C-alpha positions in Angstrom: 140.9 31.6 132.4 137.9 29.3 132.6 138.2 25.6 133.3 135.5 23.4 132.0 134.9 19.9 133.3 132.3 17.7 131.6 131.0 14.5 133.3 128.1 12.1 133.1 128.9 10.2 130.0 128.9 6.4 129.7 127.7 3.4 127.7 124.0 3.1 127.2 121.7 1.1 125.0 119.7 2.7 122.2 116.6 4.3 123.6 118.2 5.0 126.9 119.0 8.3 128.7 122.0 10.1 130.1 122.4 13.5 131.8 125.7 15.3 131.2 127.0 18.1 133.4 129.6 20.8 132.8 131.1 22.7 135.7 132.9 25.9 135.0 135.5 27.4 137.3 137.7 30.4 137.2 135.0 32.9 136.2 131.3 33.3 136.7 129.7 32.2 133.5 126.2 33.5 134.3 126.4 36.3 131.6 127.4 34.0 128.8 125.5 31.9 126.3 126.7 28.4 126.8 126.6 25.5 124.4 127.1 21.8 124.1 129.0 20.3 121.2 130.1 16.8 120.2 132.7 15.1 118.1 132.3 11.7 116.7 135.3 9.6 115.5 136.6 10.9 112.2 134.3 13.9 112.2 134.5 17.5 113.0 133.1 18.9 116.3 129.5 19.9 115.8 126.9 22.1 117.6 124.3 20.3 119.7 122.5 22.9 121.8 122.9 26.4 123.3 121.2 28.3 126.1 120.9 32.0 126.9 122.4 33.4 130.0 119.0 33.5 131.6 118.0 30.0 130.5 114.9 31.3 128.7 116.1 30.8 125.2 117.3 27.4 123.9 118.3 26.3 120.5 119.0 22.7 119.3 120.5 21.0 116.3 117.9 19.4 114.2 119.4 15.9 114.9 118.7 16.2 118.6 115.6 18.4 118.8 112.8 16.8 120.8 115.2 14.4 122.5 117.8 16.5 124.2 117.2 19.3 126.8 119.8 21.9 127.8 119.6 23.7 131.1 121.8 25.7 133.5 122.2 26.6 137.1 124.1 29.8 137.3 124.4 29.6 141.1 126.4 26.4 140.5 128.2 27.5 137.4 126.9 24.4 135.8 125.2 23.6 132.5 123.4 20.3 131.8 122.3 18.2 128.9 119.5 15.8 129.4 119.6 13.2 126.6 116.7 10.9 126.0 115.9 8.4 123.2 119.5 8.0 122.5 120.6 6.6 119.1 123.9 5.0 118.0 124.6 8.1 115.9 124.7 10.1 119.2 128.0 8.3 120.0 130.6 11.0 120.5 132.7 12.9 122.9 130.6 15.7 124.3 131.9 19.1 125.3 130.5 22.3 126.7 131.8 25.8 126.1 130.9 29.4 125.8 129.0 29.7 122.6 130.6 31.7 119.8 133.7 32.9 121.6 135.3 29.8 122.9 137.3 29.3 126.1 139.8 26.5 126.2 138.1 23.2 125.6 137.8 20.7 128.5 138.5 17.0 128.2 134.9 16.2 127.2 132.9 13.2 128.3 132.4 10.1 126.2 128.9 8.9 125.3 128.6 5.5 123.6 125.2 4.3 122.4 125.0 0.6 121.5 122.4 -0.7 119.1 
C-alpha cells in the first residue's frame, strides 16, 4: 500500500505563494498520473491539478489555472504544487493522490489565505 504525506502548507496573505510537497512511499509512483485535490470547510473535495507520469502533460482546474503549477520528481517519489497569487478562496486542506484510482488518502496539509 502507498503512504502519502503532504507538507508545505501554512498561513499566507492574499497574493502570496506556497509550495506544497507530497512524498509517496511503499510503491514507486513513477508510472501513475498524480493529482492534487483540496477540500474547503463544508465543501466536497475537488480536483486542483494533475500531471502525467512523465510530467509532460498537466491539467488544471479553471479556478487555479495560471496561478498554480504542478510538477513531479519521480526519482524522489514526490509531487509538488507551486501556488502563486493565492486568494482567500484557496483556503482548504490540500491532498495528493493517484488520479482516478485513489490510494488511501493522506492527512493533507492546511493552506489558509488571509485577506
